[in-house]
N, C-alpha and C positions, 0 to 999 in steps of 0.2 A: 276952448278942446286940445290945447294941450299944457292947460292948467288940470284935469284932468288926469291928464297920463304923470304929470309931475308928480303930483297928488300920492297917485296909483304907486309908485314909481318908492318916494317915503315913505309910505302904511305897513307897507310888501315890505320894505326892511327892518321896519322896527316892529320892535314889543305891539305898536296901539293900533298896528295892524289887524289881531284878535279881536282888545277890544273894541275897536270902532267897527268892527263887522260886525259883529254877533250885538251891537248896539242897536244898529241901524237897523239893522236882518229883522232885530223882535218889537221897534216901534213903529215899519212897515207893517210886522205882520198883525199885530192888534191896532193898528192901524186901517188893516183887511177886514179885521177881526168885526171890532165896531159893525164898522162898514154893511158887512155879511146877517146884522142884529144877534150878534154872536150863534151863531151855528157850528155846535161840533167839530163839521170836517173843516173846519177852519182858524183850531184852534192855535193862540199864534206862539205855546211849544215847539208842534209839532210843526208846522210849516217855518219855522227860525233854525230846528235840525236839516229842515233839508239844505232851507234854500245855505246853508253854512257850508255844509257836504259839495255837495252840486258846488259852490266857490273853492272851496279846499283841491278837488280836485279836476277842475279846470281850467284852472292859474295853479295848476301845480306844486301850492305850496304843501309844504311835509306840513302833518298835523301835532310835530311840534314847536315849531316858528312858527301856529295859531293857537297855542296852548300859553306859549308863555307869555299872552298878550290876556286875555282874556283869564288870565287865572285867580287872577283877581274878580271875575264872577261867577269863580268853580267857590275858592274860598265860600260867600256868601248865601255859596245854595247848604251851605250843613247846616245853617243857624238856620235860616229860615226853612228848611223840610223841617226843623224838629218845634217848629212855629207852629208850625202848618201843623205835631204831629197830635205835638200835645193836647191841643184841644178836640182829636178827634176823639184819641184815649179816652179822652175825664166824660164819653159824650161815647164808651162804645157799646152799652148797651143800648140806650136807643134810638143807636145806626141800628143793629142787629136786629130791633122788635120794626123796627123800617123794611128788609132787607126781608123777614120774613115773609111782611105782608104782603110782596112783590112775588 
């Protein structure tokens, strides 16, 4: 148990805290999502945000300290959004037709 406490103290004092917390939380949320048969309410991004917010509030970690480590994930989100948006933009007419049928 003392090893876990020492690990927590180390991670909480370095920028690795944000990256580690983000990755561990997302992997756990994604495993739960798969276990629940990909239920929409078990969306791993939704639960990662909720758990990380609760973790920061519970531990009293200021957001800037968390973000110092999570910045790497933040930088990668820009290209990921564009990579998702481009195919959607290319298929916008088909998506509009499908939406109109509902």
